[in-house]
C-alpha positions in Angstrom: 114.0 54.5 30.2 113.8 51.0 31.7 116.4 50.3 34.4 118.1 47.0 35.2 117.9 46.2 38.9 120.0 44.0 41.1 118.8 42.8 44.5 121.6 41.8 46.9 120.0 39.7 49.6 116.6 37.9 49.1 115.2 38.0 52.6 112.1 39.7 53.9 113.2 43.1 52.5 115.0 42.2 49.3 112.5 39.4 48.4 109.5 41.7 48.9 110.8 44.9 47.2 112.6 43.0 44.4 109.6 40.7 43.9 107.3 43.7 43.5 109.7 45.3 41.0 109.9 42.1 39.0 106.1 41.6 39.1 105.7 45.1 37.7 107.8 44.3 34.7 111.2 45.6 35.7 114.3 43.7 34.7 115.4 42.4 38.1 118.4 40.1 39.0 118.6 38.5 42.5 121.8 37.6 44.2 120.8 34.7 46.6 122.6 32.8 49.3 121.3 29.6 50.8 118.0 29.5 48.8 119.6 30.0 45.3 118.8 26.5 44.0 115.3 26.5 45.4 114.4 29.9 43.8 116.0 28.8 40.6 113.8 25.8 40.4 110.6 26.9 42.1 110.7 30.7 41.8 109.9 33.3 44.5 106.6 33.3 46.4 105.3 36.4 48.3 102.4 36.3 50.6 101.4 39.9 51.1 98.6 42.0 52.7 98.8 43.9 49.4 98.1 40.8 47.3 100.0 37.5 47.0 102.0 36.7 43.9 104.4 34.0 42.7 107.3 34.7 40.3 107.8 31.4 38.6 110.8 32.5 36.5 113.5 34.4 38.5 116.9 35.8 37.4 118.7 34.2 40.3 122.4 33.9 40.9 124.7 32.6 43.7 127.8 34.5 42.4 127.9 38.2 41.6 130.4 37.5 38.8 127.7 35.7 36.9 125.4 38.8 37.0 125.1 41.5 34.4 126.1 45.1 35.2 123.0 46.8 36.6 121.8 50.4 36.8 120.5 50.2 40.3 121.7 47.9 43.1 119.5 47.5 46.2 121.6 46.1 49.0 119.1 44.4 51.4 121.4 42.2 53.5 122.1 42.7 57.2 124.8 45.2 57.8 127.0 42.5 59.4 127.9 41.3 55.9 128.7 44.8 54.5 132.4 44.0 54.7 131.8 41.7 51.7 130.3 44.4 49.5 133.8 45.5 48.2 134.0 42.1 46.5 130.3 41.6 45.7 129.5 44.9 44.0 132.3 45.6 41.4 131.1 42.9 38.9 127.5 44.3 39.0 128.6 47.9 38.5 129.0 50.1 35.5 130.2 53.8 35.7 126.7 55.2 36.3 125.4 52.5 38.6 123.6 53.6 41.7 124.0 51.6 45.0 121.2 52.0 47.5 121.7 50.6 51.0 118.3 49.5 52.3 119.6 48.7 55.7 119.3 49.7 59.4 121.7 51.8 61.4 124.1 54.6 61.0 127.5 55.1 59.2 126.7 52.6 56.4 127.3 54.8 53.5 130.5 56.3 54.9 131.9 52.8 55.4 131.0 51.7 51.8 132.5 54.9 50.4 135.8 54.1 52.2 135.9 50.6 50.6 134.7 51.7 47.1 135.4 55.4 46.8 134.4 55.8 43.2 130.8 54.5 43.3 127.5 56.4 43.5 125.7 55.8 46.8 122.2 56.4 48.3 120.5 55.2 51.5 117.1 53.9 52.2 114.9 53.0 55.2 112.0 50.6 55.1 109.0 50.8 57.4 107.7 47.3 56.9 106.9 44.0 58.6 108.2 41.4 56.2 110.3 38.3 56.8 111.4 35.0 55.1 109.3 32.1 56.2 111.4 29.5 54.4 113.3 29.1 51.2 111.8 31.1 48.4 108.8 32.2 50.5 108.4 35.8 51.9 105.6 36.9 54.1 104.7 40.6 54.0 102.5 41.2 57.0 102.1 45.0 57.2 103.1 48.4 56.0 105.8 48.6 53.3 106.8 52.3 52.9 110.3 53.0 51.6 112.2 56.3 51.9 115.1 57.1 49.7 117.8 59.7 50.2 121.1 60.6 48.3 124.4 60.2 50.0 126.1 61.7 47.0 124.3 64.8 45.7 124.9 63.9 42.1 122.5 60.9 42.4 119.4 62.9 43.3 117.8 62.8 39.9 118.5 59.1 39.4 117.1 58.4 42.8 113.9 60.2 42.0 113.5 58.0 38.9 114.0 54.9 41.1 111.3 56.2 43.4 108.9 56.4 40.5 109.7 52.8 39.5 109.0 51.6 43.0 105.7 53.6 43.2 104.6 52.0 39.9 105.4 48.6 41.4 102.9 49.4 44.2 105.5 50.3 46.8 104.7 53.6 48.7 108.0 55.5 48.2 109.2 59.0 49.2 112.3 60.9 48.3 114.0 62.7 51.2 116.8 65.2 50.7 118.6 64.7 54.1 120.0 61.2 54.6 121.3 62.0 58.1 117.8 63.0 59.1 116.4 59.8 57.5 118.8 57.5 59.3 118.2 59.0 62.7 114.4 59.0 62.1 114.4 55.3 61.6 116.5 54.8 64.7 113.7 56.4 66.8 111.8 53.1 66.4 114.7 50.7 65.9 116.7 51.4 69.0 114.0 50.9 71.5 112.0 48.1 69.8 114.8 46.0 68.5 116.8 45.9 71.7 113.9 45.6 74.1 112.2 42.8 72.3 115.4 40.8 72.7 116.1 41.8 76.3 112.5 41.3 77.5 111.7 38.4 75.2 108.6 40.2 74.1 106.8 41.1 70.9 106.1 44.7 69.9 102.5 44.6 71.2 103.5 43.5 74.7 106.1 46.3 75.0 103.8 48.9 73.6 100.8 48.2 75.8 102.6 47.3 79.1 102.4 50.1 81.7 106.0 49.6 82.7 107.7 49.2 79.3 105.8 51.9 77.5 107.4 54.8 79.4 110.8 53.2 78.7 110.0 53.1 75.0 109.2 56.8 75.1 112.3 57.7 77.1 114.5 55.9 74.6 112.8 57.5 71.6 113.2 60.9 73.2 116.9 60.2 73.7 117.3 59.3 70.1 115.6 62.5 69.0 117.9 64.5 71.3 121.0 62.7 69.9 119.7 63.4 66.4 119.4 67.1 67.1 123.0 67.2 68.4 124.0 65.6 65.1 122.2 68.1 63.0 118.9 66.2 62.4 115.7 67.9 63.7 112.9 65.4 64.5 109.9 66.8 66.3 109.1 65.2 69.6 105.5 64.5 68.5 107.0 61.8 66.3 107.2 59.7 69.4 103.4 59.6 69.6 103.2 58.7 65.9 105.6 55.8 66.3 103.7 54.5 69.4 100.4 54.8 67.6 101.7 53.0 64.5 103.0 50.2 66.6 99.7 49.9 68.5 98.0 49.2 65.2 100.7 46.7 64.1 100.1 43.0 64.2 102.2 41.6 67.1 105.7 41.4 65.6 109.3 40.4 66.3 111.7 42.8 64.7 114.8 41.7 62.8 117.1 41.7 65.9 114.9 39.4 67.9 114.6 37.0 64.9 118.4 37.0 64.6 118.8 36.4 68.3 116.3 33.5 68.3 118.0 31.9 65.3 121.4 32.3 67.0 122.6 34.7 64.4 124.8 37.8 65.2 122.8 40.9 65.9 123.3 44.3 64.2 124.6 46.0 67.4 127.4 47.9 65.8 125.4 49.9 63.3 122.2 50.2 65.3 123.7 51.0 68.7 127.4 51.5 68.8 127.7 53.9 65.8 124.8 56.2 66.9 126.2 56.3 70.5 129.7 57.2 69.3 128.4 59.7 66.7 126.2 61.5 69.3 129.1 61.5 71.8 131.4 63.1 69.2 128.7 65.8 68.9 128.6 66.3 72.7 125.5 64.2 73.6 125.6 61.1 75.7 123.0 58.4 74.9 123.0 57.0 78.4 119.9 54.7 78.2 120.9 53.5 74.7 124.4 52.7 76.0 122.9 50.5 78.7 120.9 48.6 76.0 124.0 48.2 74.0 125.9 46.7 76.9 123.0 44.3 77.7 122.7 43.2 74.1 126.4 42.4 73.9 126.2 40.3 77.0 123.1 38.5 75.6 124.9 37.8 72.4 128.0 36.4 74.1 126.1 34.2 76.5 122.9 33.5 74.5 120.7 33.3 77.6 
């Protein structure tokens, strides 16, 4: 069965994954923001380590009400705009639609369920270096793995079919049973690297190879793993070595939070820092070093130093 896909947010993540699905022959519909007119006229170009491609004809929209109901909706926007989903999603949904939040942080699915209690929800994390260079132009520099996990148990079979579609589109995709585990696992990298690249004005390579910042990275990763354990997600401590090793091989990179800070955009502090800290605290664990990062990031955001 061929599924109809909607991509909400055509940045580095949505542009790449949605572009790959469309290139593979899937029926994909893109909800764009500022680059709607450009993509409508010129298409979507992806420069990728896995092979460049250019979609000359794109089903692009600037209003969800103009879109057809879709079977699978990949939400690839920053979490700061999630409050808009209660208005964006209903026109795209039918009774069996599956909404997958391809986003960073914790507590995302719970918040969406509160706003739209009757929809089917899953979560996803992406291990990828991909960003929008300019209107209608995505650069995929490295990696690309996508992990999917059900928030509602009833979507498991549908989600496994989506994983197959993604794999056939050339996207390494795995299905994970435990969404809580998946969310915390991604935070092991996101919490240290996103925050410290902003605070130290450094790319990933400088932080990873520096003799002073490297132990701090490891300490923060250990704290996230301990918080995850308190919240019911068991992540082995040797995962720290794997994350450091992967980042050592990575092309020097500025994560999404650093790009947002440099562009004077709001940063995803609530979902990436505040919610994990509060969730761990409720489980009896204090993320002390992460809490310091959170306070420093809020100061930086207010004063834009």
